[in-house]
C-alpha positions as CSV (number, residue, x, y, z in Angstrom):
1,M,102.1,66.0,91.1
2,V,100.5,69.4,90.9
3,K,102.0,72.0,93.3
4,F,99.9,74.7,94.4
5,G,101.0,78.0,96.2
6,M,104.5,77.5,94.4
7,I,106.3,78.9,91.2
8,E,108.9,76.5,89.8
9,V,111.5,78.0,87.3
10,K,113.5,75.2,85.6
11,N,116.7,76.0,83.5
12,I,115.0,79.1,81.6
13,S,117.0,81.2,79.3
14,K,116.3,84.0,76.9
15,D,118.4,85.6,74.0
16,F,117.6,88.8,72.3
17,D,119.4,88.9,69.0
18,G,122.2,86.7,70.0
19,L,122.5,88.4,73.4
20,R,122.0,85.9,76.4
21,A,119.8,88.0,78.8
22,V,118.9,85.0,81.1
23,D,121.3,81.9,81.2
24,D,119.8,79.0,82.6
25,I,118.1,79.9,85.8
26,T,116.5,77.6,88.2
27,F,114.5,78.3,91.4
28,T,111.3,77.9,93.2
29,V,109.2,80.3,95.4
30,T,106.4,79.2,97.8
31,A,103.5,80.9,99.5
32,G,104.3,83.3,102.3
33,E,107.9,84.3,100.7
34,I,108.7,87.8,99.7
35,L,111.6,87.2,97.2
36,G,113.6,90.2,96.3
37,F,115.5,90.3,92.9
38,L,118.6,92.3,92.9
39,G,121.3,92.9,89.9
40,P,122.9,95.6,87.8
41,N,121.1,97.2,85.0
42,G,120.7,94.6,82.4
43,A,121.3,91.7,84.6
44,G,118.2,89.9,83.7
45,K,115.8,90.7,86.2
46,S,112.9,92.2,84.4
47,T,113.1,89.9,81.7
48,T,113.0,86.8,84.2
49,M,109.8,88.5,85.7
50,K,108.2,88.7,82.2
51,M,108.7,85.2,81.6
52,I,107.0,84.2,84.8
53,T,104.2,86.2,84.0
54,G,103.9,85.0,80.4
55,F,104.7,88.3,78.8
56,L,107.8,86.7,77.2
57,V,108.5,83.0,76.5
58,S,111.5,81.4,77.5
59,D,113.8,80.0,74.7
60,T,114.6,77.0,76.9
61,G,113.3,75.4,80.2
62,S,109.8,75.5,81.8
63,I,107.9,77.6,84.3
64,T,105.0,76.5,86.3
65,V,102.7,78.8,88.5
66,C,100.6,77.4,91.1
67,G,100.3,74.1,89.0
68,H,99.9,75.8,85.7
69,D,102.3,75.1,83.0
70,L,103.1,78.5,81.1
71,A,103.8,76.4,77.9
72,T,100.3,75.1,77.7
73,D,98.1,76.8,80.3
74,V,99.3,80.5,80.4
75,L,95.8,82.2,80.5
76,A,95.2,80.1,83.7
77,A,98.5,81.1,85.3
78,Q,98.0,84.8,84.5
79,K,94.5,84.7,86.1
80,L,96.5,84.1,89.5
81,I,99.0,86.8,88.9
82,G,99.1,90.4,89.8
83,Y,101.8,92.1,87.7
84,L,103.4,95.6,88.2
85,P,105.6,96.1,85.2
86,E,108.3,98.6,84.9
87,G,107.1,102.0,84.4
88,A,103.5,100.9,85.2
89,P,102.1,101.7,81.7
90,C,98.4,102.9,82.0
91,Y,95.9,104.4,79.6
92,E,96.8,107.9,80.3
93,D,93.9,109.7,78.9
94,M,91.8,107.5,81.5
95,T,91.2,108.8,85.1
96,P,92.4,106.3,87.7
97,R,88.7,105.3,88.6
98,K,88.1,104.6,85.1
99,F,91.0,102.6,84.4
100,L,90.5,100.4,87.3
101,N,87.0,99.9,86.2
102,F,88.4,98.8,83.0
103,I,90.9,96.5,84.6
104,A,88.1,95.1,86.9
105,E,86.0,94.2,83.9
106,V,89.0,92.4,82.0
107,R,89.4,90.3,85.3
108,G,85.7,89.5,85.0
109,F,84.1,91.5,87.8
110,H,80.8,93.5,87.1
111,N,78.3,95.6,88.9
112,Q,78.5,95.5,92.8
113,E,81.8,93.3,92.9
114,K,83.3,95.8,90.5
115,R,82.7,98.6,92.5
116,Q,83.5,96.9,95.7
117,R,86.8,95.9,94.3
118,V,87.5,99.2,92.9
119,D,86.6,101.2,95.9
120,A,88.8,98.8,98.1
121,V,91.9,99.6,95.9
122,V,91.3,103.2,95.5
123,K,91.2,103.4,99.3
124,E,94.1,101.0,99.9
125,M,96.3,103.1,97.6
126,A,94.9,106.4,98.8
127,L,93.9,107.5,95.5
128,Q,90.7,109.4,96.3
129,S,92.1,112.7,95.7
130,V,93.0,112.0,92.3
131,E,90.6,109.4,91.2
132,N,88.8,111.6,88.6
133,Q,92.1,113.3,87.0
134,H,93.6,112.1,83.8
135,I,96.4,109.8,84.6
136,E,98.6,111.8,82.2
137,T,98.5,114.5,84.9
138,L,99.5,112.6,87.8
139,S,103.0,112.5,89.5
140,K,105.0,109.6,89.0
141,G,104.1,108.5,92.5
142,F,100.6,108.6,92.1
143,K,100.9,106.8,88.5
144,R,102.9,104.2,90.4
145,R,100.0,103.8,92.9
146,V,97.4,103.4,90.2
147,G,99.8,100.5,88.9
148,L,99.8,98.7,92.3
149,A,96.1,99.3,92.7
150,Q,95.6,97.4,89.3
151,A,97.9,94.6,90.4
152,I,96.0,93.8,93.6
153,L,92.5,94.6,92.3
154,H,91.7,90.7,91.8
155,D,93.4,89.7,95.1
156,P,95.8,87.5,93.2
157,E,97.7,84.4,94.7
158,V,100.7,85.6,92.9
159,L,102.2,89.4,93.1
160,I,105.1,90.4,90.7
161,L,106.2,93.7,91.3
162,D,109.0,95.7,89.3
163,E,110.4,98.5,91.3
164,P,107.2,98.9,93.4
165,T,108.3,102.0,95.4
166,D,109.8,103.9,92.5
167,G,108.7,107.4,92.7
168,L,107.3,107.3,95.9
169,D,107.9,109.5,98.9
170,P,109.1,108.0,102.2
171,N,105.6,107.9,103.6
172,Q,104.3,106.2,100.6
173,K,107.0,103.8,100.6
174,H,106.4,102.8,104.3
175,H,102.7,102.1,103.4
176,V,103.3,100.0,100.2
177,R,106.1,97.9,102.2
178,E,103.4,97.4,105.0
179,M,100.9,96.5,102.2
180,I,103.2,93.9,100.8
181,R,104.3,92.4,104.3
182,G,100.4,92.0,105.0
183,L,99.7,90.6,101.6
184,S,102.3,88.0,101.6
185,K,101.1,86.0,104.3
186,D,99.2,83.6,101.9
187,K,100.7,84.9,98.7
188,I,103.9,84.6,96.4
189,V,105.5,87.8,96.2
190,I,108.4,88.6,94.0
191,I,110.0,92.1,93.9
192,S,112.6,93.6,91.7
193,T,114.2,96.6,93.1
194,H,117.5,98.6,92.9
195,I,116.8,100.1,96.4
196,L,118.8,98.1,98.9
197,E,117.0,99.2,102.0
198,E,113.9,97.5,100.4
199,V,115.6,94.2,100.8
200,T,115.9,94.3,104.6
201,A,112.6,96.3,105.1
202,V,110.5,93.7,103.0
203,C,112.2,90.7,101.7
204,T,112.4,87.2,103.3
205,R,114.6,86.2,100.6
206,V,117.1,87.7,98.4
207,M,118.5,86.6,94.7
208,I,121.1,88.6,93.0
209,I,121.2,88.1,89.5
210,D,124.4,89.2,87.4
211,E,124.9,88.7,83.5
212,G,121.7,86.4,83.3
213,R,122.7,84.1,86.1
214,I,121.9,83.7,89.7
215,V,125.0,84.3,91.8
216,T,123.5,84.7,95.4
217,D,120.2,83.0,96.9
218,C,120.1,83.6,100.7
219,T,118.2,85.7,103.4
220,P,118.9,89.2,103.8
221,Q,120.5,88.6,107.1
222,E,122.9,86.1,105.5
223,L,123.7,88.8,102.8
224,E,124.5,91.4,105.6
225,A,126.8,88.9,107.4
226,E,128.9,88.7,104.0
227,S,129.7,92.4,104.5
228,K,133.1,93.5,106.2
229,Y,130.9,96.0,108.3
230,H,129.0,93.2,110.0
231,H,129.3,93.5,113.7
232,A,131.8,96.4,113.2
233,V,131.6,99.0,115.8
234,T,131.7,102.8,115.2
235,V,132.5,105.0,118.3
236,E,132.7,108.8,118.3
237,L,135.3,110.2,120.5
238,D,138.8,112.0,120.2
239,V,141.0,109.4,118.7
240,S,144.8,109.3,119.2
241,P,147.3,107.0,117.7
242,A,147.9,105.2,121.1
243,L,144.1,104.8,121.5
244,E,143.8,103.5,118.0
245,A,146.4,101.1,118.9
246,K,144.5,99.7,122.0
247,F,141.3,99.3,119.8
248,L,143.4,97.6,117.2
249,A,144.8,95.2,120.0
250,I,141.2,93.8,120.9
251,P,141.0,90.0,120.4
252,G,138.9,89.4,117.4
253,V,139.6,92.9,115.8
254,D,141.0,92.8,112.3
255,S,141.3,96.3,111.5
256,V,140.4,99.9,112.6
257,V,139.8,103.2,110.5
258,T,139.6,106.7,111.8
259,D,138.1,109.5,110.2
260,D,136.2,112.9,110.6
261,P,139.2,113.5,111.3
262,G,140.2,111.8,114.6
263,K,136.7,112.1,116.0
264,R,135.3,108.8,115.1
265,I,136.6,105.4,114.7
266,T,135.4,102.1,113.2
267,I,136.5,98.7,114.6
268,F,136.1,95.9,112.2
269,P,136.0,92.2,113.5
270,R,137.7,89.3,111.9
271,D,135.2,86.9,110.4
272,G,132.1,88.9,111.4
273,Q,132.2,87.9,115.2
274,S,130.6,90.1,117.9
275,I,133.3,92.4,119.3
276,I,130.8,94.9,121.0
277,K,131.4,93.8,124.4
278,S,135.2,94.1,124.2
279,V,134.9,97.3,122.9
280,S,132.6,98.4,125.5
281,D,135.0,97.1,128.1
282,L,138.0,99.1,126.8
283,I,135.8,102.3,126.7
284,H,134.9,101.8,130.4
285,A,138.6,100.6,131.5
286,E,139.8,103.8,129.8
287,D,137.0,105.9,131.1
288,L,136.5,107.4,127.9
289,S,134.0,110.2,126.9
290,I,132.1,109.2,123.9
291,G,129.7,111.0,121.8
292,G,128.0,107.8,120.4
293,L,128.4,104.1,119.5
294,H,126.8,102.1,116.7
295,V,127.0,98.4,115.9
296,E,126.6,97.8,112.1
297,R,124.3,94.9,110.8
298,G,126.1,95.1,107.6
299,R,126.2,97.2,104.3
300,L,124.2,95.5,101.5
301,D,125.8,98.1,99.0
302,E,129.4,96.9,99.7
303,V,128.2,93.1,99.3
304,F,126.3,93.9,96.0
305,R,129.3,95.6,94.5
306,S,131.7,92.7,95.6
307,I,129.4,89.9,94.2
308,T,128.6,91.8,90.9
309,T,131.9,92.9,90.0
310,R,133.9,89.9,90.6
311,G,134.2,89.2,86.9
312,L,135.7,92.8,86.3
């Protein structure tokens, strides 16, 4: 049965000169999902994305994009894909306007429809101020925005973005993330990123790849819950050994750490349970004066390191 609105990856592998870059990966992605690919450098993220787009051919297995098998119908699949590769290569002697006109024509748009689509992505990616400069003169951030513009120009069913916010300033990152969330309502979106905050800001699903294999596939919230900081409580106050012992004695507390020095304490729960009420009760019972209180959701960097270094 043909499955539209879905990418199916089955048992794909890829070797380069005897080195296994991707090792028997299987997963599916459906419309409405924003899948975040995470992994150390060289883990196989970009190689996997290139195989899904048809820029590389897998050595084993199969890939189907919206019902089109890449082994037999690659051009039909590529028509449905908007792809932002790593580095966003462009013809740097062109201006953004000329480059996007060229991409529009390659995609089969001409005359009024071409102008409308180019005008729309120039506005969407805020390229008006540089649209007639040579791309080679643009900053890294503007070049990235030109790359994003060409990826969305044909309103694709599938968006595959390799480091989409690389080189962007905080305001630009926010704009691109909002755009991705808006586009994802009826599209399949796959993002490769090394920016962990992007996972919680944009993604609905996280897949960590290490040494060419999938080691985790879950929601961002489930990944945060694996952190020892999940539901940990940090309190700013003067900490004495006696007070530290009282926090440690709270039911459900696993450990405490004092730092800054003796001005802040972090209370870690056992098995990720919520301890905020018990901590607050102790603060009120002891009539403690505090400078602040913060409950952690979990730290993705700590979870990422623990998952990708288990074999070391």
